[in-house]
N, CA, C, O and the ligand as a Tripos MOL2 file, in Angstrom:
@<TRIPOS>MOLECULE
protein
  277   275    70     0     0
PROTEIN
NO_CHARGES

@<TRIPOS>ATOM
      1 N         -17.1050    2.0670   -3.1200 N.3       1 SER1
      2 CA        -15.9530    2.0620   -3.8640 C.3       1 SER1
      3 C         -15.8620    1.7270   -5.3830 C.2       1 SER1
      4 O         -15.2750    2.3240   -6.2860 O.2       1 SER1
      5 N         -16.7250    0.4320   -5.3960 N.am      2 TYR2
      6 CA        -16.8020    0.0680   -6.8880 C.3       2 TYR2
      7 C         -17.4460    1.1000   -7.7130 C.2       2 TYR2
      8 O         -16.9680    1.4600   -8.7880 O.2       2 TYR2
      9 N         -18.3810    1.5120   -7.2810 N.am      3 THR3
     10 CA        -19.3250    2.5900   -7.9580 C.3       3 THR3
     11 C         -18.1170    3.7980   -8.2090 C.2       3 THR3
     12 O         -17.7800    4.0950   -9.3550 O.2       3 THR3
     13 N         -17.6800    4.2710   -7.3410 N.am      4 PHE4
     14 CA        -16.6000    5.3330   -7.4300 C.3       4 PHE4
     15 C         -15.3450    4.9840   -8.2450 C.2       4 PHE4
     16 O         -14.8030    5.9080   -8.8510 O.2       4 PHE4
     17 N         -14.9490    4.0390   -8.3060 N.am      5 GLU5
     18 CA        -14.0830    3.6750   -9.4420 C.3       5 GLU5
     19 C         -14.2460    3.8270  -10.7310 C.2       5 GLU5
     20 O         -13.3480    4.1730  -11.4980 O.2       5 GLU5
     21 N         -15.7000    3.5140  -11.1290 N.am      6 HIS6
     22 CA        -16.3250    3.7570  -12.4780 C.3       6 HIS6
     23 C         -16.3570    5.2410  -12.8350 C.2       6 HIS6
     24 O         -15.9710    5.6490  -13.9300 O.2       6 HIS6
     25 N         -16.8420    6.0530  -11.8480 N.am      7 MET7
     26 CA        -16.5900    7.6590  -12.0730 C.3       7 MET7
     27 C         -15.3070    7.8580  -12.5200 C.2       7 MET7
     28 O         -15.1100    8.5090  -13.5470 O.2       7 MET7
     29 N         -14.1880    7.2640  -11.7230 N.am      8 GLU8
     30 CA        -13.0460    7.7230  -12.4880 C.3       8 GLU8
     31 C         -12.5520    7.1970  -13.6040 C.2       8 GLU8
     32 O         -11.8050    7.8400  -14.3410 O.2       8 GLU8
     33 N         -12.9660    5.8230  -13.8680 N.am      9 ILE9
     34 CA        -12.7440    5.3710  -15.3380 C.3       9 ILE9
     35 C         -13.7840    6.4420  -16.4270 C.2       9 ILE9
     36 O         -13.2460    6.8050  -17.4730 O.2       9 ILE9
     37 N         -14.7420    6.7540  -16.2450 N.am     10 ALA10
     38 CA        -15.4060    7.5710  -17.1630 C.3      10 ALA10
     39 C         -14.5180    8.9930  -17.1160 C.2      10 ALA10
     40 O         -14.1590    9.5140  -18.1710 O.2      10 ALA10
     41 N         -14.2620    9.4520  -16.0990 N.am     11 SER11
     42 CA        -13.4710   10.8660  -16.1670 C.3      11 SER11
     43 C         -12.1840   10.6160  -16.9320 C.2      11 SER11
     44 O         -11.7920   11.4520  -17.7460 O.2      11 SER11
     45 N         -11.4840    9.4470  -16.6910 N.am     12 TYR12
     46 CA        -10.2090    9.2780  -17.4840 C.3      12 TYR12
     47 C         -10.5960    9.2420  -18.8650 C.2      12 TYR12
     48 O          -9.9170    9.8200  -19.7140 O.2      12 TYR12
     49 N         -11.5880    8.6370  -19.1380 N.am     13 THR13
     50 CA        -11.9130    8.2880  -20.6340 C.3      13 THR13
     51 C         -12.0720    9.5660  -21.1890 C.2      13 THR13
     52 O         -11.4670    9.8200  -22.2310 O.2      13 THR13
     53 N         -12.8540   10.4920  -20.6160 N.am     14 ILE14
     54 CA        -13.1210   11.7280  -21.1190 C.3      14 ILE14
     55 C         -11.8000   12.4370  -21.4660 C.2      14 ILE14
     56 O         -11.5640   12.9370  -22.5660 O.2      14 ILE14
     57 N         -10.9350   12.4290  -20.3770 N.am     15 LEU15
     58 CA         -9.8140   13.2690  -20.4790 C.3      15 LEU15
     59 C          -8.6320   12.7270  -21.4610 C.2      15 LEU15
     60 O          -7.6720   13.3770  -21.8730 O.2      15 LEU15
     61 N          -8.9380   11.4310  -21.7140 N.am     16 ILE16
     62 CA         -7.9430   10.8810  -22.7100 C.3      16 ILE16
     63 C          -8.6060   11.3960  -24.1570 C.2      16 ILE16
     64 O          -7.8740   11.9810  -24.9560 O.2      16 ILE16
     65 N          -9.7090   11.2110  -24.4010 N.am     17 ALA17
     66 CA        -10.4800   11.8560  -25.5270 C.3      17 ALA17
     67 C          -9.9700   13.2560  -25.7250 C.2      17 ALA17
     68 O          -9.5000   13.5650  -26.8200 O.2      17 ALA17
     69 N         -10.0330   14.1670  -24.6930 N.am     18 ALA18
     70 CA         -9.6930   15.4430  -24.7160 C.3      18 ALA18
     71 C          -8.2450   15.8230  -25.2060 C.2      18 ALA18
     72 O          -7.9210   16.6360  -26.0710 O.2      18 ALA18
     73 N          -7.5450   15.0970  -24.4990 N.am     19 ALA19
     74 CA         -5.9220   14.9570  -24.4070 C.3      19 ALA19
     75 C          -5.6500   14.6050  -25.9740 C.2      19 ALA19
     76 O          -4.8080   15.2970  -26.5460 O.2      19 ALA19
     77 N          -6.2370   13.6830  -26.6310 N.am     20 ARG20
     78 CA         -5.9740   13.2270  -27.8160 C.3      20 ARG20
     79 C          -6.4020   14.0580  -28.8640 C.2      20 ARG20
     80 O          -5.7230   14.0040  -29.8890 O.2      20 ARG20
     81 N          -7.5170   14.9320  -28.8450 N.am     21 SER21
     82 CA         -8.0160   15.9060  -29.4900 C.3      21 SER21
     83 C          -7.1530   17.1830  -29.4810 C.2      21 SER21
     84 O          -6.9900   17.8740  -30.4870 O.2      21 SER21
     85 N          -6.7060   17.4030  -28.4900 N.am     22 LEU22
     86 CA         -5.5520   18.5480  -28.3270 C.3      22 LEU22
     87 C          -4.2130   18.3000  -28.4610 C.2      22 LEU22
     88 O          -3.4060   19.2100  -28.2740 O.2      22 LEU22
     89 N          -3.8300   17.0890  -28.7860 N.am     23 GLY23
     90 CA         -2.5130   16.6380  -29.0610 C.3      23 GLY23
     91 C          -1.7050   16.6760  -27.9390 C.2      23 GLY23
     92 O          -0.4850   16.6260  -28.0910 O.2      23 GLY23
     93 N          -2.3050   16.7750  -26.5850 N.am     24 GLU24
     94 CA         -1.4640   16.4110  -25.6150 C.3      24 GLU24
     95 C          -1.0870   15.1190  -25.1270 C.2      24 GLU24
     96 O          -1.7110   14.4650  -24.2910 O.2      24 GLU24
     97 N           0.1930   14.7290  -25.8240 N.am     25 THR25
     98 CA          0.6970   13.4540  -25.7380 C.3      25 THR25
     99 C           1.0870   13.1060  -24.3730 C.2      25 THR25
    100 O           0.9130   11.9230  -24.0780 O.2      25 THR25
    101 N           1.6710   14.0240  -23.3000 N.am     26 GLU26
    102 CA          2.0110   13.6110  -22.0070 C.3      26 GLU26
    103 C           0.9180   13.2750  -21.3250 C.2      26 GLU26
    104 O           0.8260   12.2330  -20.6760 O.2      26 GLU26
    105 N          -0.0200   14.1800  -21.4340 N.am     27 VAL27
    106 CA         -1.4490   14.0420  -20.4850 C.3      27 VAL27
    107 C          -1.9710   12.8180  -21.0370 C.2      27 VAL27
    108 O          -2.2810   11.9360  -20.2350 O.2      27 VAL27
    109 N          -2.1190   12.6180  -22.2510 N.am     28 LEU28
    110 CA         -2.7100   11.2820  -22.8700 C.3      28 LEU28
    111 C          -2.1380   10.0360  -22.1440 C.2      28 LEU28
    112 O          -2.8180    9.1620  -21.6060 O.2      28 LEU28
    113 N          -0.7140   10.0910  -22.2130 N.am     29 ARG29
    114 CA          0.0090    8.8380  -21.7440 C.3      29 ARG29
    115 C          -0.2180    8.8260  -20.2490 C.2      29 ARG29
    116 O          -0.2480    7.6910  -19.7720 O.2      29 ARG29
    117 N          -0.3790    9.7930  -19.4240 N.am     30 ALA30
    118 CA         -0.4860    9.8940  -18.1040 C.3      30 ALA30
    119 C          -2.0100    9.1160  -17.6950 C.2      30 ALA30
    120 O          -2.2980    8.2090  -16.9140 O.2      30 ALA30
    121 N          -2.6920    9.8460  -18.5080 N.am     31 CYS31
    122 CA         -4.2680    9.3560  -17.9870 C.3      31 CYS31
    123 C          -4.6810    7.8850  -18.5990 C.2      31 CYS31
    124 O          -5.6190    7.2170  -18.1660 O.2      31 CYS31
    125 N          -3.8770    7.5230  -19.6090 N.am     32 GLU32
    126 CA         -4.1030    6.1160  -19.9750 C.3      32 GLU32
    127 C          -3.5730    5.1380  -18.9900 C.2      32 GLU32
    128 O          -4.0520    4.0220  -18.7940 O.2      32 GLU32
    129 N          -2.2920    5.7740  -18.2400 N.am     33 GLU33
    130 CA         -1.7590    4.9070  -17.2690 C.3      33 GLU33
    131 C          -2.9430    4.9540  -16.0400 C.2      33 GLU33
    132 O          -3.5400    3.9600  -15.6250 O.2      33 GLU33
    133 N          -3.0880    6.0020  -15.6800 N.am     34 ASN34
    134 CA         -4.1520    6.2090  -14.4590 C.3      34 ASN34
    135 C          -5.4380    5.4580  -14.9110 C.2      34 ASN34
    136 O          -6.0780    4.9120  -14.0120 O.2      34 ASN34
    137 N          -5.8460    5.3720  -16.0340 N.am     35 LEU35
    138 CA         -7.0360    4.4810  -16.4250 C.3      35 LEU35
    139 C          -6.9960    3.1560  -16.1690 C.2      35 LEU35
    140 O          -7.9940    2.5640  -15.7580 O.2      35 LEU35
    141 N          -5.7630    2.5160  -16.3990 N.am     36 GLN36
    142 CA         -5.4400    1.0440  -16.3300 C.3      36 GLN36
    143 C          -5.4960    0.6240  -14.9660 C.2      36 GLN36
    144 O          -5.9280   -0.4660  -14.5910 O.2      36 GLN36
    145 N          -4.9260    1.7650  -14.0500 N.am     37 GLU37
    146 CA         -5.1020    1.5010  -12.4500 C.3      37 GLU37
    147 C          -6.3820    1.2890  -11.9500 C.2      37 GLU37
    148 O          -6.6670    0.3820  -11.1690 O.2      37 GLU37
    149 N          -7.2780    2.2430  -12.4600 N.am     38 GLU38
    150 CA         -8.7180    2.3420  -12.1590 C.3      38 GLU38
    151 C          -9.4970    1.0480  -12.6100 C.2      38 GLU38
    152 O         -10.3560    0.5430  -11.8860 O.2      38 GLU38
    153 N          -9.1950    0.5980  -13.6960 N.am     39 VAL39
    154 CA         -9.9100   -0.5110  -13.9370 C.3      39 VAL39
    155 C          -9.4100   -1.7850  -13.3380 C.2      39 VAL39
    156 O         -10.1250   -2.7700  -13.1510 O.2      39 VAL39
    157 N          -8.1530   -1.7070  -13.0540 N.am     40 ALA40
    158 CA         -7.6920   -2.8360  -12.2760 C.3      40 ALA40
    159 C          -8.2430   -2.9300  -10.8510 C.2      40 ALA40
    160 O          -8.4870   -4.0060  -10.3070 O.2      40 ALA40
    161 N          -8.3990   -1.8900  -10.3580 N.am     41 MET41
    162 CA         -8.9350   -1.5730   -8.9770 C.3      41 MET41
    163 C         -10.3120   -2.0430   -8.8510 C.2      41 MET41
    164 O         -10.7680   -2.6320   -7.8720 O.2      41 MET41
    165 N         -11.0460   -1.6820  -10.1090 N.am     42 ALA42
    166 CA        -12.5890   -1.8370  -10.2420 C.3      42 ALA42
    167 C         -12.8320   -3.3420  -10.2190 C.2      42 ALA42
    168 O         -13.7630   -3.8870   -9.6250 O.2      42 ALA42
    169 N         -11.8750   -3.9570  -10.9440 N.am     43 ASP43
    170 CA        -11.9380   -5.4080  -11.0610 C.3      43 ASP43
    171 C         -11.7530   -6.1890   -9.7430 C.2      43 ASP43
    172 O         -12.3930   -7.1470   -9.3100 O.2      43 ASP43
    173 N         -10.6560   -5.4880   -9.1980 N.am     44 TRP44
    174 CA        -10.1830   -6.0790   -7.7810 C.3      44 TRP44
    175 C         -11.4640   -5.9950   -6.8650 C.2      44 TRP44
    176 O         -11.8110   -6.9940   -6.2350 O.2      44 TRP44
    177 N         -12.1270   -4.8860   -6.7900 N.am     45 LEU45
    178 CA        -13.3400   -4.4880   -5.8370 C.3      45 LEU45
    179 C         -14.2250   -5.3470   -6.3060 C.2      45 LEU45
    180 O         -14.9860   -5.7750   -5.4380 O.2      45 LEU45
    181 N         -14.4270   -5.8290   -7.5880 N.am     46 LYS46
    182 CA        -15.6520   -6.5990   -7.9750 C.3      46 LYS46
    183 C         -15.5730   -8.0250   -7.4740 C.2      46 LYS46
    184 O         -16.4920   -8.7130   -7.0290 O.2      46 LYS46
    185 N         -14.1800   -8.3640   -7.6460 N.am     47 SER47
    186 CA        -14.2790   -9.6670   -7.2110 C.3      47 SER47
    187 C         -14.1850  -10.1830   -5.9310 C.2      47 SER47
    188 O         -14.0100  -11.3580   -5.6090 O.2      47 SER47
    189 N         -14.3480   -8.9550   -5.0470 N.am     48 ARG48
    190 CA        -14.4880   -9.0930   -3.5470 C.3      48 ARG48
    191 C         -15.8280   -8.8210   -2.8770 C.2      48 ARG48
    192 O         -16.1250   -9.0090   -1.6970 O.2      48 ARG48
    193 N         -16.6490   -8.2940   -3.9590 N.am     49 LEU49
    194 CA        -18.1020   -7.9350   -3.5120 C.3      49 LEU49
    195 C         -18.7820   -9.2690   -3.0620 C.2      49 LEU49
    196 O         -19.4860   -9.0650   -2.0740 O.2      49 LEU49
    197 N         -18.7920  -10.5160   -3.4610 N.am     50 PRO50
    198 CA        -19.5530  -11.6890   -2.9780 C.3      50 PRO50
    199 C         -18.9720  -11.9470   -1.5270 C.2      50 PRO50
    200 O         -19.7450  -11.9750   -0.5690 O.2      50 PRO50
    201 N         -17.5690  -12.1400   -1.3600 N.am     51 SER51
    202 CA        -17.1920  -12.3140    0.0030 C.3      51 SER51
    203 C         -17.3880  -11.3150    0.9270 C.2      51 SER51
    204 O         -17.6330  -11.5850    2.1030 O.2      51 SER51
    205 N         -17.2990  -10.1220    0.4930 N.am     52 THR52
    206 CA        -17.3900   -8.9860    1.5230 C.3      52 THR52
    207 C         -18.8840   -9.0910    1.8900 C.2      52 THR52
    208 O         -19.1460   -9.1270    3.0920 O.2      52 THR52
    209 N         -19.8620   -9.1420    1.0290 N.am     53 THR53
    210 CA        -21.2550   -9.3750    1.2950 C.3      53 THR53
    211 C         -21.5670  -10.5660    2.1870 C.2      53 THR53
    212 O         -22.4560  -10.4760    3.0340 O.2      53 THR53
    213 N         -20.9350  -11.5620    2.0390 N.am     54 GLU54
    214 CA        -20.9930  -12.7860    2.9430 C.3      54 GLU54
    215 C         -20.4140  -12.4310    4.1980 C.2      54 GLU54
    216 O         -20.9910  -12.9000    5.1790 O.2      54 GLU54
    217 N         -19.5330  -11.8020    4.3800 N.am     55 GLN55
    218 CA        -18.7870  -11.5980    5.6110 C.3      55 GLN55
    219 C         -19.7070  -10.4650    6.3750 C.2      55 GLN55
    220 O         -19.9610  -10.5430    7.5770 O.2      55 GLN55
    221 N         -20.1070   -9.5520    5.6440 N.am     56 PHE56
    222 CA        -21.2310   -8.6000    6.3140 C.3      56 PHE56
    223 C         -22.1440   -9.3210    7.1580 C.2      56 PHE56
    224 O         -22.2840   -9.3140    8.3810 O.2      56 PHE56
    225 N         -22.8060  -10.0170    6.1330 N.am     57 LEU57
    226 CA        -24.0880  -10.7370    6.7750 C.3      57 LEU57
    227 C         -24.0130  -11.8370    7.7230 C.2      57 LEU57
    228 O         -25.0190  -12.2560    8.2960 O.2      57 LEU57
    229 N         -22.6580  -12.3960    7.9350 N.am     58 ALA58
    230 CA        -22.1650  -13.2920    9.1370 C.3      58 ALA58
    231 C         -22.0200  -12.5170   10.1270 C.2      58 ALA58
    232 O         -22.6330  -12.8040   11.1550 O.2      58 ALA58
    233 N         -21.1360  -11.2690   10.0980 N.am     59 ARG59
    234 CA        -21.1140  -10.2530   11.2170 C.3      59 ARG59
    235 C         -22.3460   -9.7420   11.7930 C.2      59 ARG59
    236 O         -22.5440   -9.6630   13.0060 O.2      59 ARG59
    237 N         -23.2620   -9.3590   10.7850 N.am     60 ALA60
    238 CA        -24.5980   -8.9380   11.1220 C.3      60 ALA60
    239 C         -25.1750  -10.1290   11.8510 C.2      60 ALA60
    240 O         -25.5450   -9.7780   12.9720 O.2      60 ALA60
    241 N         -25.3520  -11.2230   11.6510 N.am     61 GLU61
    242 CA        -25.8520  -12.2140   12.1630 C.3      61 GLU61
    243 C         -25.4840  -12.4720   13.7170 C.2      61 GLU61
    244 O         -26.2600  -12.5720   14.6680 O.2      61 GLU61
    245 N         -23.9240  -12.5590   13.6950 N.am     62 ALA62
    246 CA        -23.2220  -12.5300   14.9050 C.3      62 ALA62
    247 C         -23.7880  -11.4830   15.9530 C.2      62 ALA62
    248 O         -24.1890  -11.7180   17.0930 O.2      62 ALA62
    249 N         -23.7290  -10.3760   15.3450 N.am     63 ASP63
    250 CA        -24.0870   -9.0630   16.3630 C.3      63 ASP63
    251 C         -25.6840   -9.1710   16.7160 C.2      63 ASP63
    252 O         -26.1350   -8.6780   17.7500 O.2      63 ASP63
    253 N         -26.5250   -9.8880   15.7240 N.am     64 SER64
    254 CA        -27.8960  -10.1690   16.0220 C.3      64 SER64
    255 C         -27.9240  -10.9920   17.1810 C.2      64 SER64
    256 O         -28.6060  -10.6440   18.1450 O.2      64 SER64
    257 N         -27.1860  -12.1630   17.2010 N.am     65 ASP65
    258 CA        -27.3050  -13.1680   18.3050 C.3      65 ASP65
    259 C         -26.7630  -12.8690   19.4510 C.2      65 ASP65
    260 O         -27.2630  -13.3220   20.4810 O.2      65 ASP65
    261 N         -25.3830  -11.8650   19.5000 N.am     66 SER66
    262 CA        -25.2700  -11.3960   20.7120 C.3      66 SER66
    263 C         -25.9270  -10.3400   21.3640 C.2      66 SER66
    264 O         -25.6980  -10.0570   22.5400 O.2      66 SER66
    265 N         -26.8790   -9.6370   20.5300 N.am     67 ALA67
    266 CA        -27.7260   -8.7640   21.0750 C.3      67 ALA67
    267 C         -28.9170   -9.2950   21.8130 C.2      67 ALA67
    268 O         -29.4550   -8.5980   22.6730 O.2      67 ALA67
    269 N         -29.3260  -10.4170   21.5380 N.am     68 LYS68
    270 CA        -30.4040  -11.1560   22.1470 C.3      68 LYS68
    271 C         -30.0110  -11.7730   23.2400 C.2      68 LYS68
    272 O         -30.9270  -12.1860   23.9510 O.2      68 LYS68
    273 N         -28.7570  -11.9970   23.6550 N.am     69 ARG69
    274 CA        -28.4260  -12.5690   24.9060 C.3      69 ARG69
    275 C         -28.3430  -11.4810   26.1390 C.2      69 ARG69
    276 O         -28.0630  -11.8570   27.2770 O.2      69 ARG69
    277 FE         -9.5310    4.7440   -8.1270 Fe       70 FE270
@<TRIPOS>BOND
     1     1     2 1
     2     2     3 1
     3     3     4 2
     4     3     5 am
     5     5     6 1
     6     6     7 1
     7     7     8 2
     8     7     9 am
     9     9    10 1
    10    10    11 1
    11    11    12 2
    12    11    13 am
    13    13    14 1
    14    14    15 1
    15    15    16 2
    16    15    17 am
    17    17    18 1
    18    18    19 1
    19    19    20 2
    20    19    21 am
    21    21    22 1
    22    22    23 1
    23    23    24 2
    24    23    25 am
    25    25    26 1
    26    26    27 1
    27    27    28 2
    28    27    29 am
    29    29    30 1
    30    30    31 1
    31    31    32 2
    32    31    33 am
    33    33    34 1
    34    34    35 1
    35    35    36 2
    36    35    37 am
    37    37    38 1
    38    38    39 1
    39    39    40 2
    40    39    41 am
    41    41    42 1
    42    42    43 1
    43    43    44 2
    44    43    45 am
    45    45    46 1
    46    46    47 1
    47    47    48 2
    48    47    49 am
    49    49    50 1
    50    50    51 1
    51    51    52 2
    52    51    53 am
    53    53    54 1
    54    54    55 1
    55    55    56 2
    56    55    57 am
    57    57    58 1
    58    58    59 1
    59    59    60 2
    60    59    61 am
    61    61    62 1
    62    62    63 1
    63    63    64 2
    64    63    65 am
    65    65    66 1
    66    66    67 1
    67    67    68 2
    68    67    69 am
    69    69    70 1
    70    70    71 1
    71    71    72 2
    72    71    73 am
    73    73    74 1
    74    74    75 1
    75    75    76 2
    76    75    77 am
    77    77    78 1
    78    78    79 1
    79    79    80 2
    80    79    81 am
    81    81    82 1
    82    82    83 1
    83    83    84 2
    84    83    85 am
    85    85    86 1
    86    86    87 1
    87    87    88 2
    88    87    89 am
    89    89    90 1
    90    90    91 1
    91    91    92 2
    92    91    93 am
    93    93    94 1
    94    94    95 1
    95    95    96 2
    96    95    97 am
    97    97    98 1
    98    98    99 1
    99    99   100 2
   100    99   101 am
   101   101   102 1
   102   102   103 1
   103   103   104 2
   104   103   105 am
   105   105   106 1
   106   106   107 1
   107   107   108 2
   108   107   109 am
   109   109   110 1
   110   110   111 1
   111   111   112 2
   112   111   113 am
   113   113   114 1
   114   114   115 1
   115   115   116 2
   116   115   117 am
   117   117   118 1
   118   118   119 1
   119   119   120 2
   120   119   121 am
   121   121   122 1
   122   122   123 1
   123   123   124 2
   124   123   125 am
   125   125   126 1
   126   126   127 1
   127   127   128 2
   128   127   129 am
   129   129   130 1
   130   130   131 1
   131   131   132 2
   132   131   133 am
   133   133   134 1
   134   134   135 1
   135   135   136 2
   136   135   137 am
   137   137   138 1
   138   138   139 1
   139   139   140 2
   140   139   141 am
   141   141   142 1
   142   142   143 1
   143   143   144 2
   144   143   145 am
   145   145   146 1
   146   146   147 1
   147   147   148 2
   148   147   149 am
   149   149   150 1
   150   150   151 1
   151   151   152 2
   152   151   153 am
   153   153   154 1
   154   154   155 1
   155   155   156 2
   156   155   157 am
   157   157   158 1
   158   158   159 1
   159   159   160 2
   160   159   161 am
   161   161   162 1
   162   162   163 1
   163   163   164 2
   164   163   165 am
   165   165   166 1
   166   166   167 1
   167   167   168 2
   168   167   169 am
   169   169   170 1
   170   170   171 1
   171   171   172 2
   172   171   173 am
   173   173   174 1
   174   174   175 1
   175   175   176 2
   176   175   177 am
   177   177   178 1
   178   178   179 1
   179   179   180 2
   180   179   181 am
   181   181   182 1
   182   182   183 1
   183   183   184 2
   184   183   185 am
   185   185   186 1
   186   186   187 1
   187   187   188 2
   188   187   189 am
   189   189   190 1
   190   190   191 1
   191   191   192 2
   192   191   193 am
   193   193   194 1
   194   194   195 1
   195   195   196 2
   196   195   197 am
   197   197   198 1
   198   198   199 1
   199   199   200 2
   200   199   201 am
   201   201   202 1
   202   202   203 1
   203   203   204 2
   204   203   205 am
   205   205   206 1
   206   206   207 1
   207   207   208 2
   208   207   209 am
   209   209   210 1
   210   210   211 1
   211   211   212 2
   212   211   213 am
   213   213   214 1
   214   214   215 1
   215   215   216 2
   216   215   217 am
   217   217   218 1
   218   218   219 1
   219   219   220 2
   220   219   221 am
   221   221   222 1
   222   222   223 1
   223   223   224 2
   224   223   225 am
   225   225   226 1
   226   226   227 1
   227   227   228 2
   228   227   229 am
   229   229   230 1
   230   230   231 1
   231   231   232 2
   232   231   233 am
   233   233   234 1
   234   234   235 1
   235   235   236 2
   236   235   237 am
   237   237   238 1
   238   238   239 1
   239   239   240 2
   240   239   241 am
   241   241   242 1
   242   242   243 1
   243   243   244 2
   244   243   245 am
   245   245   246 1
   246   246   247 1
   247   247   248 2
   248   247   249 am
   249   249   250 1
   250   250   251 1
   251   251   252 2
   252   251   253 am
   253   253   254 1
   254   254   255 1
   255   255   256 2
   256   255   257 am
   257   257   258 1
   258   258   259 1
   259   259   260 2
   260   259   261 am
   261   261   262 1
   262   262   263 1
   263   263   264 2
   264   263   265 am
   265   265   266 1
   266   266   267 1
   267   267   268 2
   268   267   269 am
   269   269   270 1
   270   270   271 1
   271   271   272 2
   272   271   273 am
   273   273   274 1
   274   274   275 1
   275   275   276 2
@<TRIPOS>SUBSTRUCTURE
     1 SER1         2 RESIDUE 1 A SER
     2 TYR2         6 RESIDUE 1 A TYR
     3 THR3        10 RESIDUE 1 A THR
     4 PHE4        14 RESIDUE 1 A PHE
     5 GLU5        18 RESIDUE 1 A GLU
     6 HIS6        22 RESIDUE 1 A HIS
     7 MET7        26 RESIDUE 1 A MET
     8 GLU8        30 RESIDUE 1 A GLU
     9 ILE9        34 RESIDUE 1 A ILE
    10 ALA10       38 RESIDUE 1 A ALA
    11 SER11       42 RESIDUE 1 A SER
    12 TYR12       46 RESIDUE 1 A TYR
    13 THR13       50 RESIDUE 1 A THR
    14 ILE14       54 RESIDUE 1 A ILE
    15 LEU15       58 RESIDUE 1 A LEU
    16 ILE16       62 RESIDUE 1 A ILE
    17 ALA17       66 RESIDUE 1 A ALA
    18 ALA18       70 RESIDUE 1 A ALA
    19 ALA19       74 RESIDUE 1 A ALA
    20 ARG20       78 RESIDUE 1 A ARG
    21 SER21       82 RESIDUE 1 A SER
    22 LEU22       86 RESIDUE 1 A LEU
    23 GLY23       90 RESIDUE 1 A GLY
    24 GLU24       94 RESIDUE 1 A GLU
    25 THR25       98 RESIDUE 1 A THR
    26 GLU26      102 RESIDUE 1 A GLU
    27 VAL27      106 RESIDUE 1 A VAL
    28 LEU28      110 RESIDUE 1 A LEU
    29 ARG29      114 RESIDUE 1 A ARG
    30 ALA30      118 RESIDUE 1 A ALA
    31 CYS31      122 RESIDUE 1 A CYS
    32 GLU32      126 RESIDUE 1 A GLU
    33 GLU33      130 RESIDUE 1 A GLU
    34 ASN34      134 RESIDUE 1 A ASN
    35 LEU35      138 RESIDUE 1 A LEU
    36 GLN36      142 RESIDUE 1 A GLN
    37 GLU37      146 RESIDUE 1 A GLU
    38 GLU38      150 RESIDUE 1 A GLU
    39 VAL39      154 RESIDUE 1 A VAL
    40 ALA40      158 RESIDUE 1 A ALA
    41 MET41      162 RESIDUE 1 A MET
    42 ALA42      166 RESIDUE 1 A ALA
    43 ASP43      170 RESIDUE 1 A ASP
    44 TRP44      174 RESIDUE 1 A TRP
    45 LEU45      178 RESIDUE 1 A LEU
    46 LYS46      182 RESIDUE 1 A LYS
    47 SER47      186 RESIDUE 1 A SER
    48 ARG48      190 RESIDUE 1 A ARG
    49 LEU49      194 RESIDUE 1 A LEU
    50 PRO50      198 RESIDUE 1 A PRO
    51 SER51      202 RESIDUE 1 A SER
    52 THR52      206 RESIDUE 1 A THR
    53 THR53      210 RESIDUE 1 A THR
    54 GLU54      214 RESIDUE 1 A GLU
    55 GLN55      218 RESIDUE 1 A GLN
    56 PHE56      222 RESIDUE 1 A PHE
    57 LEU57      226 RESIDUE 1 A LEU
    58 ALA58      230 RESIDUE 1 A ALA
    59 ARG59      234 RESIDUE 1 A ARG
    60 ALA60      238 RESIDUE 1 A ALA
    61 GLU61      242 RESIDUE 1 A GLU
    62 ALA62      246 RESIDUE 1 A ALA
    63 ASP63      250 RESIDUE 1 A ASP
    64 SER64      254 RESIDUE 1 A SER
    65 ASP65      258 RESIDUE 1 A ASP
    66 SER66      262 RESIDUE 1 A SER
    67 ALA67      266 RESIDUE 1 A ALA
    68 LYS68      270 RESIDUE 1 A LYS
    69 ARG69      274 RESIDUE 1 A ARG
    70 FE270      277 GROUP 0 **** ****
């Protein structure tokens, strides 16, 4: 999901440049709003990467323990 958000960020950055070049102010405004949402989501996902990893490892360990019994 974090990687995908960055693909979206790149796409909106391209669309913003194109809209600016073409004088499409309404498209430019909408894309800038969407870009900020994508940046916020990427930041949120990044902030959860460590805890998600730790939770995954804890569950994997728990699953591994129960499989041994
Ligand atoms: Fe997104």
